[in-house]
N, C-alpha and C positions, 0 to 999 in steps of 0.2 A: 453206457459206456464207452469211450474215445478209443481210437484205434492204438494210441500209444499205451494207454491202461490194459489193454488185450496182450497188447506185446510183452509188457512187463510181466504180466501175471503170466502167461503162456512161458516165459522164458524160467521164472522162479520156479513154474510147478516140473518143467521138463528136464532142466538141469539139477536134479534133486541133490546129486552128490556135492555140486560147487555150492548149493545153497546151504546144506548142512555144515560144511566145509567153513564158510565164512561166517554163519552163525557160531559154531563151537568155537572158531577161533578168536572171535571177538568177544564171547560170553568168557573164555579164558583170560585174554589180556585185561578185560575190565574186571574180572573178579582178582585179579593178581594188583592191579592198579589200585581199587578199593580197599583189598588187603594191606597193601603197602602203605598206602596214603593215610588211611585211618589208624595205623601203628605208628606211623610216623607223628600223626598230630599228638596221638594217645601219647607217644614216648615223650614227646616236648616237655611235658610239666606232672607227670603224675604224683611228683612227691607234693609239689604247689597245691594240686588239687585234694589230696589226703591231708594235707597240714591245715587246709582252710576246714575242711569236711569234720574234721576230727579236734580242731582247736588246739592245734599242736602249741607247745609251750616254747615262747621266745627264748627263754632262759631257763635252763634247768640247774640249779642251786643245790649244793650239799653244805650244810651248816652243821659245825662243831657243839654235841650237845653240851658240853659243858662250859660252852661260851654264851650262848643263848637259848632260852627256855621257849617253850612252844607257844606261849602267850605274846614274847617279844616277835616269834615269827611270822604268826598271824597278823600282828600290827603292821609288817613290813608290807601287807597289801596296799596299805594308803600312801606309798611312796609315790613322787611325784612320777608321771608316765606310765603307771601301772593299771591296765586297763581291766584285768581279772587274775586270780590266783587261784591256787590249788595248795592244799597241804595246811599247815606241817605233816608230813608222812615218816615215820621213823622207819629207818633202814638199818641194814647191816649186810655184813657179807658172811656166806655159808657155801659148803659144799655139799652136793649131793653124791651119794655112792650107790650103785646099783646092787640088786641082789646077788649078781652075779661078779661083783668087785668092780664092774667099770665105774668111774669116776669122772662126773662133767667139771667143767674148770669152775673155779671160785666164783658164784654169783652175787650180784649186788640184788638181794630181797627187800622190797619196798612191802610195808603194810598198810593196806588198802582195801576199804570197806567194799568199794565198787567200781565197777570200770568208766563211770560216768564221770558227771562234772562239768564245770565252767571251762576248766581246761585240760587239754591232754586226755580227750576221752578213748579209751583204749579199747581197741577193735577185738571182739573175740573171734578166733578164726576157727576154733575146735571145741568142742565141750563146753562147760560153763564157768562161771567165777568161782573162786574158793569163798566160801560162806561159813564154814565148819572149821574146827580143830584137825589137824594132821591132813589138810587140803593146802595146794599151791598150783599157781598158775605160771607155766613158763612162757618166755616172750621168743619170738622168732623177729628175724628181720635185723639183727645186728651181728656182734661176731659168734656168738654161739649156736652153734650147729647140734641140732637137737635128734636124738636117735629117733629111727623110724618108729610108728605107731607108739610116740609116748604118752598118750592120754590114757588113762588108767593103771600106767606103772607105780610101782611103790619104789621109793628111794628113803635112804639113810640120810638123816642131815647130822653129818660128821662133828659138827664144831658145835652143835647145841648141845645142854647138859641132858646127858642119857642116851644123846645119838638118837633121838627119836625116828620114827618112822614117819613118812609122808607120801601122798598119794596125789599124782599130777592130774588134775580133774578140769583142764583145759589149756589151750595153747593160743595166746592173743598178741597183739602189735601195737607197741605204741610209735606213732608216727616220729615222736621226739625222742624216741630211745631213752626212754627216763628208766628204765629198770631191765634187769635180766630174769626177774620172776617178781609175782606179787602172792602175798598170803593176807590173811585177816591181820587187823591191827593187834587183837587178843593173841594170834598163835606167833608173830612175830616178837611180841612182849614176853611170852614164855618162852622162847626160843633164845632170848638175849638174857636172860635171869635177871637176877636181883639188880645187877648193875646198871641194866637198860640199856637201850640203841646207843652207839656210838655217834651216829649222823640223824639228822633230820635232813628231808627233801621238801624243797618248797617248786613249785611251778608257777611262772610268770607270763604272763602275756601282756606287750607293750601298746600303747598307742601308735607307736612308729617304731619299726624294726628291720627295715629294708636293707639297711647298711651294718657293716660291723661298728662304727661310730655310734649310730643311734642305739644299738644293743649295748654297747660298753656304757652309754648315757644312764639307761636305764638300769643295768646293775650298778654304777655307781650311786645312783638316788637309792636303790635297795640298802647297800651298805651303810648307807648314812644314817639310815634309821637304826641299825643293829650296833652292839657292842664290837669295838675292833677286835678283829680276829674270827668272828664268827664265821665268814666263809671259809669253807675246807676249799671249795672248788665249784667251778661253774663252767656248763656247758651251753654254749650258743647254737638257737638253730641253724643257723647258717654252715655252721660244721657239718651238721648233720646232714643239712642238704647238700653239700657240695659231695660228701661221700656217698648219697643215697642217688644222685642222678649222676653219677659218673658212669655207670653201667648202660643207661639209656641212651647216651651218645653214641655207642657202638653201634646202635639197631641202623643209624643213618645210611653208613656207607654200603652195607651189604643189600639194603632195601632199595637202595639208588641202583645199584648194578642189576638186580634181577628186574628191575621195573624197563631199566633201557633194553635188556635183553629180550622181554617181553615184547615192547613198543617196535623193536627191530624187526622181529619176526613176525609180528602182526601184519606187517606194511610187507614184507617181501612176500608172505604168503598170500594176504588179500591182493596185493598187486598181480601176483603171478596167476591167481584165480580169474580175475577178470580178463588179463591178457589171453590166458587159454580159453576161455568163453568166446572172445572176440575172432580168436584164431579158427576156432572150430566152428565159427557160424559166420565164416567169410562170404561163403553164398548166400546165407541167408540176409546178412546186411545187404548184399547187391540187390535183393529181392525186394526190399523193404524199400532201399532208395529208388528201384524203380517204380515203386507203389506211389512215391510221394513224398516220402520221408527225408527232411530236411537232414543235415550233418548233426544240428543241433538236439533234432528229436533223437536219433540214434545214440548221442553221447548220454541223454538223458535216460534213454530206456536202460544202458548197460549199467548207469550209475545208480539207478533206481534198482535195478534186481541184485546189486551189491547192498544196497543200504536197507532194504526191507529185511533180510535176514539179520544183519547185522543190528538193527535195531532190536529185536527180537533177542539177537545174542547180548545186547548190553542190558538190557532190562533184568535178563536173566543172570547176568554176570554180576548187577548190583544186588540182588538178591543173595547170590551165593557169597558174594565177598562179606556182606556185612553178616550173614551166618556163620561163617568163618572166623570173621572178628572177634564175635563175641566170645567163645570159648577159648581164645588166644588173649585177650583182654581179660578175661577171667584169671587167668594165671597173673598178670599186673595187678589186678584188682586185689588178689589174694595177698600179693607181695605187698603191697602198699595200704591197704585197707580200703580201695576207694571201691565207688558202686557206679562205674562208667561204662555204659554199655557198647562204647567206641564206634557207635552209630553217628556220622557226621552228614547230613544233608548236602552241607556245600561240597563235601568233598565228593558224593556220589554225584552231583550235578556237575562239577569241573570234570569227572573221569568220563561220565558219559557223554558230555557236550565234546571231551577233546577226542574221545574214541569214534565218534561218528564224524567227526570232522576230519581225521585222519582216513577213515574209509571213504569219505566223499572225495577228499584229495587222491588219494591212490588209485580210486575207481575212475576218476576223471582222466590222470596221467594214462592210465592203461587203456581205456576206451575212446581216446581222442583220435587213435588210429583207424578205428571203425568210422569216426566222423569224416575223415579225410579220405577214405576210400572211394574209388569212382564206381559207379554201378557197372561198368563193363567190366571192369579188372576184377572186382569183386566176382561176378558172375563167371569167370573164365579162370579162377583160382581153384585148384585142387585141394585136397587136404594134405595130401603127401609129401614129403620134403623133395626139395630139388633132385634131381637124377644126379648122382656122383656125389652128394655130400655125405661122408662118413664112408665111402666105401675103401680107403686106405686102411681104416680101422677094422673094417669087415675083412679085407683080406688078411690083414695081420693077425686078427685071433683066428681065423679060418687056419692058421698053422698049428695052433696049440693043439695036444693031444687030448682033448676033449670033447664031449659030445656037441655035434654042430648046433642043437639049440642053444645052448649055454652061449657057446663063440659069438652067436647072434645077437643074443641079449646083452653080451659084453661090450658089443660094438655098437650098439643104440645110442648110447648118449653122445655120441659124436656127430650122429646126424642131426641132433637138435642140440646144438653147444647152449644156446641160450637156456633153453628151457634145463638142461641139466645143470648150468651155474644156479639158477634156482633151488634146485633140490641138494644140491652143495650147500648153499647157504645155509637152508632151513636145517639140514641134518648137522652142520657145523654148530650153529645156536643152542640145538637138542644137546650134542655132546659137550658142547662147554658148560650148558647149566649143570650137566651131571658131573663134570670134572670140578667146575667151581663149587658145587655142594659138597663133594665130598671133603675135598681140600680144605675148604672152611672150617666144618665141623673137624676136621683133624688136626687145624691149626689149634683151635679153639680149646680143643682136648688137652693139646700139648701144652697151652699156656696153663691149665689147670694142673696138669704133671709138674710143671716146672715150680708152680705154688705149693705142691703136695708132695715132695719127693722124700719127705721123712716119712717115717710109721710110727716112730714114738717119739715122746716127749718126757724128758726126764727134768725132774724140779723139786724144790724143796718140800718135804711133807707136808700136808697140812697142819699136823699139830705143832708142827715146828716154826710155823712163819708167826710173825709178830702181828700184833693189831693195827688194823688201818692200811688202807691202801698204798702203796709207794707214792710217794710227790711226784705229781709231772711240772710243768712248764708253770702251773698256778698254783701248785700244792696238790694234795689228794683230788685224786680225779674220781667220778662217779663211774659205775661200771666193774666188771670183773677184777680182782686184784690182782695187780702185775707180780712177776716173778721176781724174788729177792736171792740175794747171792748164796751161794752153798757153801757149806762150812769146810770141806774138804775136797776140792775137786779134782786131786790128784787120784784119791781113793774111788772117787766115782767114776773117773776114767777107766781105772784098772777093772771094776766090776763090769763095766760095759763091755770093756774089750775080752773079758772072759766068759761073759755071756756067749752060750751057743746059740748061734743064728746071726749073730752081729754081722751085719755087713759092711757098716762104716759109722762114724758118728763125728758131729761137730758140736762143741762147745760155743755158747755167746754169753757176753757181757756187756750191758747196756749202759750208757751214759749221754752227755748232752754235749754239744759244742757248738761254736758259732764258725762260719767261715768268711774269709776276706770277700766282699762282693756280693754276698748272700744275706737276705733281710730276715731275721730272727733264728731262734734256736733250732738244732738240728739232731736229728737221733743218729747216736753213733753206736755201732755194733763192732765189738772187738771179737774176732772169731779165734778158737785154739782147736787142735784135733788134727789129725792126721789125712782126714778125708773132706776138709771144708770148701774145697773145690767143687765138688761134686752137688753141693746144695744150690748152687748157683750156676745161671747159664750166661755165658759170655756173648757180649756183641760184638766186640771189639777189644783190641788190647790182651794183656795176659792177666793170669791170677795172682795174688797175693806170692812174694817169694823171701818177704821178711819185714822188719819194721820198716817205719817211715815211708808205706806205701797205703795207697786207699784204693778201692774200685767204688764207683757209682754209677747211678741210672741217669738217663736221657734230662729229664727234668732237671737235676744237681748241675749238670754241665751246662744246661741252656741258662741258667738262673745265675750260674757264675761266671760265664763267657769263658769258659774252659775247654779244652780238647784234651783226649789221651795223651800222656805224654810231658803235660805243663805239670807245674809245682804250683801249691798253693797253701797260705798261712790257715791252721785251724787253732783254734782258742780253747784247751780244754781246761776246766778246772783253774782259769786264771793263767794259762801257762800257754805261750806260743809255740806251736809245731809247725815246722815246714816239712808238708808230705808229697809225695808224687803221685799223680793220678796215672795208675800203670793198665787201668782196665775200666772198660764200660760193662756193667752187668743189667740183665733185665730182672728188675727187684722193684715189686709194686708198693712195697711197704712204706708207711707215712708220705703216700702219694707221690714215691721216687726221691723224695728229699732226705734220703739216708744215706750216712757212709759207713762202708765196711772196711774195717782194717785190721792188722795182726792185733792181738790182744796187748802184745808186748808195746806197740805204739802208744796207747791209751794209758799204758801203766807208767810211762814216762812222765804223765801228770798225774797219775791217780794209781799210785803205787799199790794201794789196797784193792783195787778191782779185782773181782773174782768172777767166773761164771756164773751166771743164772740160771740158766736151761743148755740142755744138751738134747740135740735131735738125733736121732738114731734111726738108720736104713735097717731092716732086716733082709736077710738073703732069702732068694727066692725059694718057695717051697716050704718056708717057715709058718709055722700056726702062729700069727702074731699075738693071739690072744694068748695062748701059754708062754710065748716069750715074754709078755707082759708081765703077767703073774710070777715068772721066775724070776726077771731082774727087779721088780718091786721088792721080791723077798730079798734078794742080795743087797738093797740099796736100804732098805729098811734100819740096817744099824746106824747107816750114815746120814740118817734123817732125811732122805730123798724119796722119790716114788717114781714109777713110770707110769704114763697114761697113753692110751693108744690114741692116735690121731684119726680122726675120722675123714674119708674122703670122698665122701657125697659130692655130686657134680652141681657146681653152681648153677643157682636158678636160671639166670640169664644166658648161660649155654644153652640149659635145656631148652629156652626159647627160641634161640637162634637157630638150634639143630632142628627144632620142629618145624620153623618157617622157612630153610633152605629145603628141607626134604620135601615139603609142601608145594614150595615154587617150583622146583625142580620138577616135580613130576608132570606140574601143568604145561612146563614149557617142553616137555618131553612129549605130552600127547600133542601140542602144539606142532612140533616137529614132524610128528607121525602122520598128522593129518595133511601137513603140506606134503608130504611124500606120496601119500595116499591120492590126494587128488591130481597131483601131475601125473602119476601113472595111470588113472584113469583116463585123463584129457590123451595120453599116449596111447593107450590101449584102443578107445573109441575112434581115434584117428588111424589107426592101424587096421582096423577090423577087417576091411578087404584083404589085406596081406595075411592077416591069421586064417582067412578062410582058403586062401591060397595054399600056406602053410597046410593046414589040415587036410584039403583035398590031395596033397602030395603025400601024406600019409604021417604027419605028425598028431601023436597022441595029446590027450590031456595032459597028461602028466609031463610030456617035453613042453606043451604050451606053459604050464605053469613055472616049471625050470627057466625057460626063457624069459618071459615077464619078470621074474624075480631078478633073473642075471643080470637085468636091465639096469637095476641099481646098485649092484656090488660094486660097482666102480666110483659112482657117486658117494656111494654109505662109506666106503675105505678113504675117499679123498675128504669127503665132510667131516668124519670121524677123527682124521689125524689134525685138519685145520681146527676143529672143536676144542681137542685135546689142548693143544698151542695156546687158542684163545682161552679156554678155562685155566688152565694154570697162571697164564698173565692176569686175568680176572682176580684170581686166589691170591696171588702176590700183591697185587695193587689195591684191594680191596684191605686184607688183613693188615697192608702195612698203613692204610689210612686210618683204619679203625684204630691201631696204634698210635699213630700222629694226633688223632683227636682229642685223646687224653695225655699226649705229650711222651709217647715212648717210642725208641726204636727196637725192632724186635731180634733174637739171635736166628742163627740160619736152622738152629733146631725146630724152631716154630714156622719159618718161611719155608723152607724144604721139605716137605712131606708126602712127595710123589716117589715110589719106587721105579726102575724100569718096568717091572711087572705089571703095576698099577696102570702105569701111561698105555702100555699095550691095550690092558683092560678098557680102558677109556676112550683108547681110538676104535676099538672093534664094536662100540656101544654105538656108533655111529652106523655100521653095519647093521646090528641089530635094528635101530630106528628104521632103516630104510627097508629092510625086509620085511618087518612088521608091519610097514606103512603099503607095502605093497601085495600082501597078502589076498585083501579083498578083491583088487581088480585084478589078479593072476585067476583067482577062481571064476571071476566072471569071464575072463577071457576064454578058460579052459573049457566052459560051460556051452560058448556060442557055437550054435549051428551052423555047419558048412555051407549050405544053402542061403540063410540069412545073411551071413558075411560075405558073401560071393555077391549077393545083389545091393548090399551098403555101396554107395559112389564112395 
């Protein structure tokens, strides 16, 4: 065994605290990096992988049963460019009502014998497929929000002859969003009655479908094989993909933020550990040089002492990161129906290589000082700070009316200013992680609140609705049936206002329009009611004050090249309307390409336009279930009904909140380890001073108080700086997350910290410092006087 190897092994074994700290810091940094990197790779294309694995439909088409026969639809599979097809499947619209009277939105139910096939292999998430009469499978992943524990529940099919009962036997997901529910073909035939289904569904895969033009070419070829007017509607997989992948983009900014925090903290702490090891071993370095060690050997020795535990920590971190990735990816697999493990070998290799390179560079920079020391200078240097350093702080704190051990501790950071700065930096990043995580979670929850302000939805009763879904840009659309105009809006508003517990309401009427400078048709919403402003959050400008005004979202302003205060020409029902943009709102409907205006504005072009839906907020403390039942009873004579709006948290918000909590905990542990290592170094350097203090009568509790007090100033400063950094990170990341999908956010989403919360986050730095100092404080308190006085 060479002399260098013996020195390295001795250093690793003797400095156990430093060895453990380096190993744990690297392990946590690698764990965080592997987790973040794997999730970033996985979030890049989960929809594409699911679409490939489940052979999703490039085109989901609905056909009028009166215009095309099943045989004709089956023959359409031979159209040019069609690689595979499934169907025809009978489909119809139905509503489900629970035994408690709660209703699900109208569902597009498809009769399908099994979930497999050459196109759109439906992924069963829970339960089994419907195989017998009275059974149904509900879809998840689309616009329908399922009640908790839906499997096994019984519902009433309110629009089927005799209102039969049906049991939910499974929950499934179609990556192509081809239906809201499935049942057996025989069961669907029984529900549609003698008239039979109104529509049939066909699913197509094309040989090429990478662009909208290629999908349109395939659709045109299919339509050419069928009678004119057979196609009621069609949905391209590109539209489904754009909607599904929008959320995954949100993962990238906050993962980058946590990754940067982890890397910076690891560099600071490892550099501090190695520098501390050099400073505490100055005399030993002098002895090694006197025995013939060259500067290069000294540097290699201290680099090796850092790389050995770092290698072990990196290996453990890879294992931990992959183990954590699997359950979190299980959530994404559940959402998309994929079966990815999330383990990416190349990510593991890059992270480990990068981590060890970072440790090597950091250790080299810290140990180069050891290589430059002259033997004579190293042997002559003691451990204690130079006389006079920090004496002004000791005199100043000595005047405070608090016990002397505490004042000695408060003054100590000023004797080692460089080391104190390193503690402040570690604590600051730990406090920043906590502040950032809480702020990010609060902001995302407020985004959810903005979208779910209303508690109750009022629309036309099911039995009064006309057959068939309302036409969209291409005719009737697959999926839930849309709202239809109410017969007597004035009477409905009166009933809503008179219902006990009503906090506010807004009526909405929908239409379509085009805008100068914007390609394609846009969704127009005409609002009415006294409280419409409360259902939208303003980013800039003001709310509507009368006809001739509109409020729009950031994507619309970007597409139109307009700003708040500009005028724009809208075309509604072939009538040109010049309106003024008075405000920018946070509104994600229709990807932000929606125009909100006063109902009177749209009535200039469509005089008969009437509200289709009312959104109602109930007062705090009101039983929403009882309110819905009472309001429905009042609305029944008017041909309307009330439904409770589910406020279940979005799946992506759950994932983000889980990750932020996990990564924040990791960074807090890293910060605590950094504090602990520095205080251990300080305590060991001052062991002779501790012996003097004990000999003069300082008890163990006073020693503990002095050591803990030595991190109070750095904890408070680090907490204050970390809180400010966390707030800056929160605003930057949440803004980037919104910008990545083309939106600006209102102040209500950005400004989430109260003065009390900021004070608490600032004190979190003190908590990290105290917890990190507890172990070395206990060690210092137990040190025997005789041993301490014999230590040089």
